[in-house]
C-alpha positions as CSV (number, residue, x, y, z in Angstrom):
1,M,0.0,0.0,0.0
2,S,1.4,3.4,-0.9
3,L,1.7,5.5,2.2
4,Q,1.1,8.7,0.1
5,I,-2.5,7.7,-0.6
6,A,-3.2,6.3,2.9
7,Q,-5.5,8.8,4.5
8,A,-5.3,9.2,8.3
9,D,-6.6,11.7,10.8
10,V,-3.5,11.4,12.9
11,V,0.0,10.1,12.3
12,I,2.0,8.9,15.3
13,N,5.8,8.4,15.0
14,G,6.8,5.8,17.5
15,A,4.9,2.6,18.5
16,G,6.1,2.2,22.0
17,M,3.9,2.2,25.1
18,V,3.0,5.9,24.6
19,G,2.4,5.9,20.9
20,A,0.6,2.6,20.7
21,S,-1.7,3.5,23.6
22,L,-2.6,6.8,22.0
23,A,-3.4,5.1,18.7
24,V,-5.9,2.7,20.4
25,L,-7.7,5.5,22.3
26,L,-8.1,7.5,19.0
27,A,-9.2,4.4,17.1
28,Q,-11.8,3.7,19.8
29,A,-13.3,7.1,18.9
30,G,-13.4,6.2,15.2
31,M,-10.4,8.1,14.1
32,K,-8.0,6.7,11.5
33,V,-4.4,6.4,12.7
34,T,-1.1,5.7,10.9
35,L,1.5,4.4,13.3
36,L,5.2,4.4,12.3
37,E,7.8,2.3,14.1
38,A,11.6,2.3,13.4
39,Q,12.0,-1.2,14.9
40,A,11.4,-4.1,12.5
41,Q,9.7,-6.5,14.9
42,P,5.9,-6.8,14.2
43,P,3.5,-6.8,17.1
44,E,2.4,-10.4,16.5
45,R,6.0,-11.6,17.1
46,L,6.3,-9.7,20.5
47,I,2.9,-11.0,21.6
48,A,3.8,-14.6,20.6
49,A,7.1,-14.4,22.5
50,I,5.7,-13.4,25.8
51,P,4.9,-16.9,27.3
52,E,8.5,-18.1,26.5
53,Q,10.0,-14.9,28.0
54,L,7.9,-15.2,31.2
55,A,9.1,-18.8,31.6
56,A,12.7,-17.8,31.1
57,G,12.7,-15.1,33.9
58,Y,12.3,-11.4,34.2
59,Q,13.2,-8.6,31.8
60,P,15.5,-6.0,33.4
61,R,13.4,-3.0,32.3
62,V,10.3,-2.6,34.5
63,S,7.9,0.2,35.3
64,A,6.1,1.1,38.6
65,L,2.7,1.8,37.1
66,T,0.3,4.1,39.2
67,L,-3.4,3.6,39.5
68,A,-3.9,6.4,36.9
69,S,-1.7,4.5,34.5
70,Q,-3.7,1.4,35.2
71,A,-6.8,3.3,34.3
72,V,-5.4,4.4,31.0
73,L,-4.3,0.9,30.1
74,D,-7.7,-0.4,31.1
75,R,-9.3,2.1,28.7
76,V,-6.9,1.0,26.0
77,G,-8.0,-2.7,26.7
78,A,-4.5,-3.8,27.6
79,W,-4.8,-4.4,31.3
80,Q,-6.6,-7.7,31.2
81,A,-4.0,-9.3,29.0
82,M,-1.2,-7.8,31.2
83,T,-2.7,-9.3,34.4
84,A,-3.1,-12.7,32.7
85,W,0.6,-12.6,31.8
86,R,2.4,-11.1,34.8
87,V,2.0,-8.0,36.9
88,T,3.0,-7.5,40.6
89,P,0.8,-5.4,42.9
90,Y,2.6,-3.7,45.7
91,T,0.9,-2.7,48.9
92,G,3.5,-0.6,50.7
93,M,6.6,1.4,50.3
94,Q,9.6,1.8,52.7
95,V,11.8,4.9,52.1
96,W,14.8,5.8,54.3
97,D,17.8,8.0,54.4
98,G,20.9,5.9,54.3
99,M,22.9,8.8,55.7
100,G,20.6,9.7,58.5
101,S,17.7,8.5,60.6
102,G,14.8,9.7,58.4
103,K,12.1,7.2,57.3
104,I,8.8,7.3,55.6
105,S,6.5,4.3,55.1
106,F,3.4,4.2,52.9
107,D,0.6,1.6,53.3
108,A,-2.3,1.0,50.9
109,A,-4.6,0.0,53.7
110,E,-4.2,3.5,55.2
111,L,-5.5,4.9,51.9
112,H,-8.3,2.4,51.7
113,E,-6.9,1.0,48.5
114,P,-6.0,-2.7,47.8
115,Y,-2.5,-1.7,46.5
116,L,-0.4,1.4,45.7
117,G,0.5,0.3,42.1
118,H,2.0,-2.5,40.1
119,I,5.5,-3.4,38.9
120,V,5.3,-4.6,35.3
121,E,7.9,-5.6,32.8
122,N,7.9,-3.1,29.9
123,N,7.6,-5.8,27.3
124,V,4.4,-7.2,29.0
125,T,2.9,-3.7,29.0
126,L,3.7,-3.2,25.3
127,A,2.4,-6.6,24.3
128,G,-0.8,-6.0,26.1
129,I,-1.3,-2.7,24.2
130,Y,-0.4,-4.4,20.9
131,Q,-2.9,-7.2,21.6
132,A,-5.6,-4.5,22.2
133,M,-4.5,-2.8,19.0
134,Q,-5.4,-5.9,16.9
135,D,-9.1,-5.1,17.3
136,Y,-8.9,-1.8,15.5
137,P,-8.7,-1.8,11.7
138,E,-8.6,2.0,12.0
139,I,-4.9,1.7,12.9
140,S,-2.3,1.1,10.1
141,L,1.0,0.1,11.5
142,F,4.2,0.3,9.5
143,T,7.4,-1.1,11.0
144,D,11.1,-0.7,10.0
145,V,10.4,2.8,8.8
146,Q,11.8,6.1,9.9
147,M,11.0,9.7,9.2
148,T,13.8,11.5,7.3
149,A,12.3,14.8,6.6
150,L,9.3,17.0,7.6
151,S,7.8,19.8,5.5
152,A,6.6,23.1,6.8
153,P,2.9,23.2,7.8
154,D,0.2,24.0,5.3
155,Q,-2.7,26.4,6.1
156,Q,-4.4,23.7,8.2
157,G,-1.2,22.8,10.0
158,G,-0.7,19.5,8.2
159,R,2.8,18.3,7.4
160,V,4.3,16.0,4.7
161,L,6.6,13.3,6.0
162,T,9.4,11.8,4.0
163,L,10.2,8.3,5.1
164,S,13.3,6.1,5.0
165,N,11.7,3.9,2.3
166,G,11.4,6.8,-0.1
167,E,7.7,7.3,0.3
168,T,5.8,10.3,1.6
169,L,2.9,10.6,3.9
170,Y,0.5,13.5,4.7
171,A,-0.2,14.1,8.3
172,P,-3.1,16.4,9.4
173,V,-1.3,16.3,12.8
174,L,1.9,14.5,13.6
175,I,2.5,13.1,17.2
176,G,6.1,12.5,18.2
177,A,6.2,9.6,20.6
178,D,9.6,8.4,19.4
179,G,11.5,8.6,22.7
180,A,14.2,10.7,24.3
181,E,16.2,11.2,21.1
182,S,13.0,12.2,19.2
183,R,13.6,12.7,15.5
184,T,10.1,14.3,15.4
185,R,11.3,17.0,17.9
186,H,14.5,17.6,16.0
187,L,12.8,17.8,12.5
188,A,10.0,20.1,13.8
189,G,12.7,22.4,15.2
190,I,11.4,22.2,18.8
191,P,14.3,23.0,21.2
192,A,15.0,21.1,24.4
193,T,17.2,21.6,27.4
194,A,19.1,18.5,28.4
195,W,21.8,17.7,30.9
196,D,23.4,14.7,32.5
197,Y,22.3,13.8,36.0
198,G,25.8,12.5,36.7
199,H,24.1,9.2,37.5
200,H,24.1,5.8,35.9
201,A,21.3,3.4,36.7
202,I,22.2,-0.3,37.1
203,V,19.2,-2.5,36.4
204,T,18.8,-6.2,36.9
205,T,16.8,-8.9,38.8
206,V,18.1,-10.3,42.1
207,T,16.9,-12.8,44.7
208,T,17.0,-11.9,48.3
209,E,17.2,-14.0,51.6
210,K,14.0,-12.4,53.0
211,S,10.6,-11.8,51.3
212,H,9.9,-8.4,49.8
213,Q,6.5,-8.6,51.5
214,W,5.0,-7.0,48.4
215,Q,6.5,-3.7,49.2
216,C,9.0,-1.3,47.4
217,W,12.1,-0.5,49.3
218,Q,14.1,2.6,48.6
219,R,17.3,3.8,50.3
220,F,18.9,7.1,49.6
221,T,22.7,6.7,49.6
222,E,25.4,9.3,49.3
223,D,25.8,8.4,45.6
224,G,22.1,8.1,44.7
225,P,18.9,6.2,45.4
226,L,18.8,2.4,45.4
227,A,15.4,0.8,44.8
228,F,14.1,-2.8,45.4
229,L,10.9,-3.4,43.4
230,P,8.9,-6.6,44.2
231,L,8.3,-9.2,41.6
232,S,5.9,-12.1,41.7
233,G,6.4,-15.7,40.5
234,G,9.5,-17.8,40.7
235,V,10.9,-17.9,44.2
236,E,7.7,-16.4,45.7
237,G,8.3,-13.1,47.4
238,H,12.1,-13.2,47.0
239,Q,12.6,-11.8,43.5
240,I,13.4,-8.2,43.1
241,S,13.8,-5.7,40.3
242,L,16.8,-3.5,41.1
243,V,17.3,0.1,40.1
244,W,20.5,1.4,41.6
245,S,21.3,5.0,40.6
246,T,24.9,6.0,41.4
247,S,27.9,7.9,40.1
248,P,29.4,6.8,36.7
249,K,32.6,5.9,38.5
250,H,30.8,3.7,41.1
251,A,28.6,2.2,38.4
252,Q,31.7,1.2,36.4
253,E,33.2,-0.4,39.5
254,L,30.0,-2.3,40.2
255,M,29.7,-3.5,36.7
256,A,33.2,-4.9,36.9
257,L,32.5,-7.1,40.0
258,S,31.8,-10.8,39.8
259,D,28.2,-11.8,40.5
260,E,29.1,-12.9,44.1
261,E,31.0,-9.6,44.7
262,F,28.1,-7.6,43.4
263,C,25.6,-9.4,45.5
264,H,27.7,-8.7,48.6
265,A,28.0,-5.0,47.7
266,L,24.3,-4.7,47.1
267,T,23.6,-6.4,50.4
268,Q,25.6,-3.8,52.2
269,A,24.3,-0.8,50.2
270,S,20.7,-1.9,51.0
271,D,21.3,-1.9,54.7
272,V,20.5,-5.7,54.6
273,C,16.9,-4.7,54.5
274,L,15.9,-8.0,52.9
275,G,18.7,-10.0,54.2
276,K,21.5,-11.2,51.9
277,V,21.2,-10.7,48.2
278,L,21.7,-14.3,46.9
279,T,21.8,-14.2,43.1
280,T,21.8,-11.6,40.3
281,D,20.8,-11.8,36.6
282,P,23.0,-10.0,34.1
283,R,23.4,-6.3,34.9
284,F,22.9,-3.3,32.6
285,A,24.1,0.3,33.2
286,I,22.0,3.2,31.7
287,N,23.2,6.8,31.6
288,L,20.6,9.0,33.1
289,R,19.8,12.4,31.4
290,Q,17.1,14.9,32.0
291,R,15.6,16.8,29.1
292,H,12.6,18.9,28.6
293,A,11.3,20.4,25.4
294,H,10.8,24.2,25.5
295,H,7.3,23.6,24.2
296,Y,5.4,20.5,23.4
297,V,3.7,21.7,20.3
298,A,4.4,23.4,17.0
299,E,1.9,23.9,14.1
300,G,0.9,20.4,13.1
301,V,3.1,18.6,15.7
302,A,2.7,17.5,19.3
303,L,5.2,15.7,21.5
304,A,4.3,13.0,24.1
305,G,6.2,10.9,26.6
306,D,10.0,10.9,26.5
307,A,10.0,12.9,23.3
308,G,8.9,15.9,25.4
309,H,10.4,15.1,28.8
310,T,12.6,12.6,30.7
311,I,13.2,12.6,34.4
312,H,15.3,10.8,37.0
313,P,13.8,7.3,37.8
314,L,14.0,7.8,41.6
315,A,10.2,8.0,41.9
316,G,9.4,5.8,38.9
317,Q,7.3,8.5,37.3
318,G,8.6,8.5,33.7
319,V,6.2,6.1,32.1
320,N,3.3,7.4,34.2
321,L,3.9,10.9,33.0
322,G,3.9,9.6,29.4
323,L,0.6,7.8,29.9
324,L,-0.9,10.9,31.4
325,D,0.2,12.7,28.2
326,V,-1.6,10.0,26.2
327,A,-4.8,10.5,28.2
328,A,-4.7,14.3,27.8
329,L,-3.8,14.3,24.1
330,A,-6.4,11.7,23.3
331,E,-9.1,13.8,24.9
332,V,-8.0,17.0,23.1
333,L,-7.8,15.4,19.7
334,I,-11.1,13.5,20.0
335,D,-12.9,16.6,21.1
336,A,-11.4,18.6,18.2
337,H,-12.2,15.8,15.7
338,Q,-15.8,15.7,16.9
339,Q,-16.1,19.5,16.5
340,Q,-14.5,19.2,13.0
341,L,-11.6,21.4,13.9
342,S,-8.2,21.3,12.2
343,L,-6.3,18.9,14.4
344,G,-3.0,20.5,13.5
345,S,-3.9,24.0,14.5
346,L,-2.1,25.6,17.4
347,L,-5.5,26.5,18.9
348,V,-6.2,22.8,19.4
349,L,-2.7,21.6,20.3
350,R,-1.9,24.3,22.8
351,R,-4.8,23.0,24.9
352,Y,-2.9,19.8,25.3
353,Q,0.3,21.7,26.2
354,R,-1.6,23.7,28.9
355,L,-2.9,20.4,30.3
356,R,0.4,18.7,30.6
357,R,3.5,20.9,30.5
358,S,3.2,22.6,33.9
359,D,2.5,19.3,35.6
360,N,5.5,17.6,34.0
361,L,7.7,20.6,34.8
362,R,6.5,20.4,38.4
363,M,7.3,16.7,38.7
364,S,10.7,17.3,37.0
365,A,11.6,20.0,39.4
366,T,10.4,17.9,42.4
367,M,12.6,15.0,41.3
368,E,15.6,17.3,40.8
369,F,15.0,18.8,44.3
370,F,15.0,15.4,45.9
371,R,18.0,14.2,44.0
372,R,20.0,17.2,45.2
373,L,18.6,17.1,48.7
374,F,19.6,13.4,49.2
375,G,23.1,13.9,47.8
376,D,26.1,14.0,50.0
377,R,25.2,17.0,52.1
378,P,26.7,18.6,55.2
379,A,25.8,17.2,58.6
380,P,23.3,20.0,59.5
381,I,21.4,19.4,56.2
382,R,21.3,15.7,56.8
383,L,19.9,16.3,60.3
384,L,17.1,18.6,59.0
385,R,16.5,16.1,56.1
386,S,15.9,13.2,58.5
387,R,13.7,15.3,60.8
388,G,11.6,16.4,57.9
389,M,11.1,12.8,56.7
390,N,10.1,11.7,60.2
391,L,7.8,14.7,60.6
392,V,6.0,13.9,57.3
393,N,5.8,10.2,58.3
394,A,4.1,11.2,61.6
395,L,1.6,13.5,59.8
396,S,-0.6,10.9,58.2
397,P,-3.0,13.2,56.4
398,V,-0.1,15.0,54.7
399,K,1.7,11.8,53.9
400,N,-1.4,10.1,52.6
401,H,-2.4,13.1,50.5
402,L,1.1,13.1,48.8
403,A,0.8,9.3,48.2
404,M,-2.7,9.7,46.6
405,M,-1.4,12.5,44.3
406,A,1.5,10.3,43.2
407,M,-0.8,7.3,42.7
408,G,-3.1,9.3,40.4
409,V,-6.2,9.0,42.5
410,K,-6.4,12.7,43.4
411,G,-5.9,15.9,41.4
412,D,-7.2,17.2,38.1
413,L,-6.7,14.1,35.8
414,P,-7.7,13.7,32.2
415,K,-10.9,11.6,31.8
416,F,-9.1,8.6,30.3
417,A,-6.9,8.4,33.5
418,V,-9.8,8.3,35.9
419,R,-10.8,4.9,37.2
420,R,-14.1,3.6,35.9
421,G,-16.8,2.6,38.4
């Protein structure tokens, strides 16, 4: 099929969790969507591989999905398949200052919720979205294709895309959901500010002597936060997804250790909170960078997810912010489509930017504040920090309000992120 004659209401560049979720929500409203993906793997192959991958163990890349993200994925139709494969609910969170005496604990029961969120492997989430996508002929997916050029907008804001296979495609509106190194953002001329956090994240799966008790455990060390995220299955209650953010030099040293040496180092760094770390899967080190687009929209173009913003993983909010982008952008585009407005007009797209940019900036600033606060600070700052943590922990209404905001059960949420029933 020639892409030039394929008519679509929306073109989405990037078929990851953000782009594919948006495609399904738009298709549910009867909109025609063309979805472009640089990777060659078709969705059917990813879906078919899930049972074998589940049996083989855990993938190193996981997300801590909030209740708001669960609501979005439920609307997409992905959540049922995800739960049939593998998701891990967590009911509590233990956070402490490894350089002081401050502690905060969160408990789902105090919030009258069955859980705080779920830990889910990224490929399980994506496969669930892809399975839901199969039900919508309104979505045309093209894999192994990249955008190489982007025209100036026409009078309605539409753009012409030139693709790596030599074909062209007209987009009444183009959504960039193509990740942190977004080609959409670059070709649309949208500037972004980016800087290194000075952290690398080591990710892997480990087994611990004691059960995780279905809780997340996070210790702030002098080099960065260390998080134990619970996983179900296998050795029940003893398998953990690790995200250890530390300095590049320390990360290099940790990566050079043998498995036995690494387990010993991790046991000590975690304050032996779950006893000894017994085994580790292969480790991966990821350079952490923060970036934020100066604006999320240009005429005929909108950015969503990592294409618009990336933040430190210390609170696990990256994917959740992206799915909130999806919920807001879907609402804006569907409303405009029903009113027969030009989807690529700045009048339409700036509504999405107003809904999301300030919230994302606020979360980004909050994560940067905590990252700096819990760095290697002078003794008086460490004392105040610990006292502050303990004070918040003692003030249950304040602590629970913060938890519910983070979980996505309070605040001004897009309608697709609000739980049904």
